[in-house]
N, C-alpha and C positions, 0 to 999 in steps of 0.2 A: 766723489772725486773723479774727474775725467777731464784731462787736458784736451782742448780742441785745437788741433794744429792750424786751423784756419785763422787763429788769432795771432799767429807768428808775425813778427815784423820783418819786412824785407831787409831792412838795414842790419838786422842781427845776423843775416846769413850771406849778404852780398857786399863784402868789403871791397873797396877800390883796389884794383890790381896795381902793384907797385911798378915803378919804372924799371925796365930790364934792358940789358944791352942788346945790340944788334946781333952779336955772336950767340947770345942765349936764345934769341928769337929764331935764328937759323937752325940751331940745334933742335929746338922744339919742333920746327917744321919738318926736319929730316927724320926725327924720331918716329917710330911706328909702334906706339904702345898697344898691347893686347888687352882688350877689355871684355868682360862678360856683363851683359846688361840685366838689371833687376829693378824692382820697385819695392817700396815699403808701404804697408797698408795697415789700417785699423778700421774699426766699425764706422768711422766717419766717411770712409770711401764707398759705403753702400747705404742706400736709402730706399724709400718707397718709389723713387723715380727710376731706379735701376740697380741691378746687381752686378757684382764683379764676375766677369767671365774668365776664369783662369785658363781655359783652353784657348781662348782668343788672345790672352796675354802671351801664352807660350808660342802661338802661331805668329805673333807680331815681333818675335825676337827676344822676348824676356825669358831668361833662364833661371832666375832666382827671385824669391820674395823674402822680405824681412817683415814679420808680422808682430804687431803689438799684442802682448799677452796679458800684461798686468800693469798696475800703477799703485804706488804707495805700498801699504801693508795688507790691503784687503780687496782692492778693486780688481775686477777681471774684465777684460774686453769681451763683450757679449758675442762677438763674431769670431773670436780666435778659434774655437773648436771647429766650427763650420769651415773657416778659411783654410786651416792647415790640412784638413781632410780633402777639400776640393783641390787645393794646390798640389798636394801629393799625388792625387789621382791624375792630375793634368801633366805630371812629369816634371814639376818645378822643384828646384832645390829650395830649402827653407831654413831661415834663421829666425830667431825670436828677439824681441826687445822689451825692456821694462822701462816705463817712464818713471824716472827717479824723482822722489820728493825729499828735499833736503831736511825737512822737519821730522823725519823718521830715521831710525837706525838703518845702516846699510845692510847689516847681516840679516835683519828681519825682512827687509825688502827682497833680498836675494832668495831667502828661503820661501817666501811667498811666490816669487816668480817660478822657482823650480817645481813647487807643488802644482802650479797651474799647467805647466808644460809636460808633466810626467807622461801622460798618455801619448802625447806627440812624440816624445823621445823614445818610448817603448815601440811605437809603431814604425818610425822611420829607420831606427837602428843605426844612426850615424855613430861612428867611433869617436869623433871629436866635435860634437855640436858646439856652435858658437852662440853665446848669449851677449846681447848688447845692453849697456846701461845708458839710457837717454838723459843727458844732463843739459837742461836749458831753462830751469826756473830757480828762483832764489828761495821761496817759501819761508822767508824771515830768518834763515840760518846765517851764521857768519861764514866767512870763507874757510876758516880753519875747521869748523864743524863739517862743512860740506866736503872738504878734502878727506877728512878722517872717515866720513860715512861712505863716500864713493869708494875709497880704498877697501873698506870693510866689505862692501858689496862684491868687489872683484875677488878678494881673498876667500870669501864664502863660496863663490862660484867655482873657482879653481880648485878649492879643497874638495869639492864634490866630484872633480874629475872632468870638468867642462872647460872650454876656452871662454875667456871673458874679454870684453872690449867696451870702449866708451864712444858714444855718439855726441857730437857737439859741433858748433861752429867756432871759428877762430875767435870772434868777438865774445861769444857767450862763455867759452871755456876760459879765456884769459881773464874775464871779469868775475866769473863765478868760482873757478877753481884756481886759476893762476899757475905759476910754475911749481911743479912738484917733481921730485926725483923719480917717482914711480910711473910717470905718464907713459913712458916708452916700454914699460914692462907688460902692458896689455895692448890689445889690438885697437886701432883707431878707425872710426867711421866719420870721415870729415864732411861736414855740411857747409860747403861754400858754393853758392849759386853764382856761377860765372861762366862766360863763354871762352875763357882762357884755356889754354891747353893743359895747364896744371893749376891746382888749387893752392891757396895759402893754408898752411897748417897751423893749428893751435900751438901755444907755447909748450915746448917739451916733447911734441910729437915728431916722429921722423918718417921719412918715406918708407923705410923698411917695415915699420910697425903699422903703417896706415894701409889697410887692405881694401877699404870701400870709400868711394867718393860720391856723396849726394850732390850732383852738379846742377840740379834745377828741377822745375816743376813743369809737367806737360798738362795743358797747352799754354801755361802762363808765360814760359820763357821760350823765345824763338829758337834758341840753339839746342833745345832738347829734342831728341828723336821721337817721332810719333809713336804712341802706344795705343793699342786696341784693348778693349776688355773692361775698362772702368767707366762708370757713368759720369764722372766729373774729373777734376784735376787730380793728378797723382804725382808723388815724389819719385824722381828717377835717379838711379844709382849706377855706378860702374864698379865692378870688382876688378882689381888689378891682377889680371891673369886670364888664362883660358878657362873654358868650362871644365876641362879635365883638372886644371890647377885647383879650381873651386871644389870639385869632388874630392880631390886628394886632401885638401885643407879640412873639409868637414868629415873626412873619413867615410865616404859613401862606399858601401860594399859593391864591388863590381861583379857582374855575373861571370861564372867560370867560362873560359874560352871554349868555343865549340870545335871539337876535333872532327873535321870532315871525314877523315878515315874511319873514325868510329861510327859515324852515320852510315857510311857505305857498307861497313861490316854488318851493321844491324840490318840494313836493307837486303844484303845478300843472304843472311840467315833467314830472314822472313820469306824471301823468294824460294830458297831451298826447301823450307817447310811446306810451302804451297805446292811446289813441284812434287815432292814426295807424297803428299796427300793425293794429288791428281794421279800419280802413278799407281797408287793403291786402288783408287777407284777404277782405273782402267783394267787392272788385274782382276778385280772382283767381277767386272762386267764380262771380261773374257772367260772367266771361270763359269759364270752363269751361261754364257753362250755355249761353252763346251758341254755343260750339263744338259742344256736344251737339245743340242745336236745329238747327243747320245740317247736321250729319251725318245727323240723322233725316230732315230735309227732302230731302236728296240721295238717301237710301235710298228714301224714298217715291216720288220722281220716277223712280228707277231701276225700282222695283217696278211703277209704272204703265206705264212703257215696256215692261217685260217682259210685262205682261198684254196690252197692245195687240199686241205681236209674236206672242204665243201665240194670240190670237184670229185673227190673219191666217193663221198656220200651220194652225190648225184649219179655217178656211174653205177654204184651198187643198187640204187633204187631202180635204175633203168634195167639192170640185169634181172632184178626181181620181177619187174613188170613183164618182161619178155618171157620169163620162165613160167609165170602164172598164166599168161595169155595162151601159151602153147598147150598147156594142160587143159 
């Protein structure tokens, strides 16, 4: 079981934009929303013709990735483990998604997904990791079955202490799930491919709960910003908020602030230690010089004494010679 995103129909994700008033258009133009850019990836984004370059993604302005980890109750994306490690190393923020199959129980699918991503969760250490439930196929289930199973997925995820959300397009959500009272209780990842300044939301979703917008595919759609690092087409997303907002939302641990005064104090202590060591070396050398000077002075005195004694001996010998010669 493995859903191929290339089989998606454009009409399921690109609804016609409704007529809006001139005042609304002006407000949209004047508004300056803050976005953080990201992509979503699965093993379909990498092939023998090319690999995903996560550092190139980061350099091109991508700050987060949403990675497919699982599908159904047993399937695991073969690239998930490799992808999250390379993405984390490149400095990208990471969320995960599960491709939901309506013919299986929601709780079982949630448990399967959490088991797949456990190593990832342990490694990144996010306080509030976000898990997405990708809802876009019928799988022969009725709408009421799907509603109950998607809700069970969310409830199982949140009971484990994680944040849960659903991904879908307005058309697919409205036809597969419809109006449910709990739609706004979980985060929304809206898939509406449009050049408009705002997407259409599925039934029951609100702007407040919708945190991510999949607005198109690069390079398929002309309005999508260029992305480097993927060998083929890639889904592009916008998180509503700044990069810091995203970090706060995921609960990314921030490194402790650096106290420049502490750094200076440490440097001063280091320098003082070096100076004291040098002073000790100088003192030792001076002591050795003093010892050497004293030894030389003693030798000079001894030499002078020897010279005096030698002169006395030479005089005595001369006196002996003179005395002997006279006799």
